[in-house]
N, C-alpha and C positions, 0 to 999 in steps of 0.2 A: 226817347221822348224829347221833343223840343221844348225849350223854355219859353213860356209865354211872357209877353211883356205885361207890365203891371198897368198899362194904360189900355183902355177899351177902344181907343180911336175915336174919331169924330170930334164934336165940339168939346171945348174945355168944360169940365164939371165944376160948378161953383155952388151948387145947392146941397146942403147937408140934410140927410134924413136920419132921424134917430129911431133906432129899432130896439125894442125891449125883448130880451130872451133870457132863459134860465141858463144855469151853468152847463147843463148837458147840451142844450142847443148851441151855446157859444162854442163849446169844445168841438161839436160836430161841424160847425161852419169853419172854424179855424183849421180843422183837419182837412176839410175839402179844399180850402184855399192852399194849404201847404202841399197837398197832393198834386194840385194843378199848377203849382209855382205861380200863384197869383195873390193879389191882395184880397183881403176879406171883401172889400167893396166890389171889386171886379167879379169875384165869385158870385156874390149875391145878384149883381146886375145881370150877369150871363144866365143865372138860374131863372130869373124872371123873364128874360128874353126867350129862353128856351121854352118856358111854359106858355108864352104868348105866341110861339111859333115864328118869331122873327130872328132866330139864331140857329144856324146849322152847326152842330158840333161834330167834328169827326170823331167817331168812337175810338177810345183807347183799347177797345176790345179786339181790334184787328190783330193784336199780338198776344191775346189771351191764350192759355193752354187749350181751351175748348175750340177756339177758332183754328189753332194750329192742328189739332187732332182732326177736325173736319176737313181741313185742306189735305191732310195726308190720306184720309179716306177717299176724298174726291180723286186724288192722284191715282190711288190703287184701283178705283173703279174705272178710270180712264184706261189704265193698263189692261185690265181684264177685258174691257170692251174691244180694245185693239186686238187682243189675242183671239177673242171670239170671231171678230171680223176676218182675221187671217185664216182661222180654221174654216170658216164658211167659204171664203174665197178658194182655198185649196180643195175643199170638198166639191164645190161646184165645178172647178176646173177639171178635177179627176172624173166627175160624173159625165162630162161632155167629151171625154177622151174616147177615141175609137180603138178598136183592137190593134190597128196598125200603129197608132200612137204609142200604145203600151209596148208593142213589140220593139219599136224603135228605142223607147226608153230603156228597156231591158238590155238591148244589144249594146247601148252606150255604157250601161253600168258594168257589163261584163268585159268590156274592152279595156 
């Protein structure tokens, strides 16, 4: 996880906004800021921007166990698909073979 800067970018912030919260809410906000390696101010600002739709946050869920499991399932499904395609290809090739082709194949195997 990359460390985020404590500055939100853009213009210098010079206006203070006072926010009243209870102990539980304060602990929740501080924990969120700590998790994101941000200041409390930047965490709140980004939360509001996210709610307003003006901030795209790349999900940290990309490395979550659920996403990793889904990637593994996708990989296995692709492998199964390849195997099915190979089976179908071989079946179709053998179905189009003539008796002469089979005789030639057998003679090569016995040689």
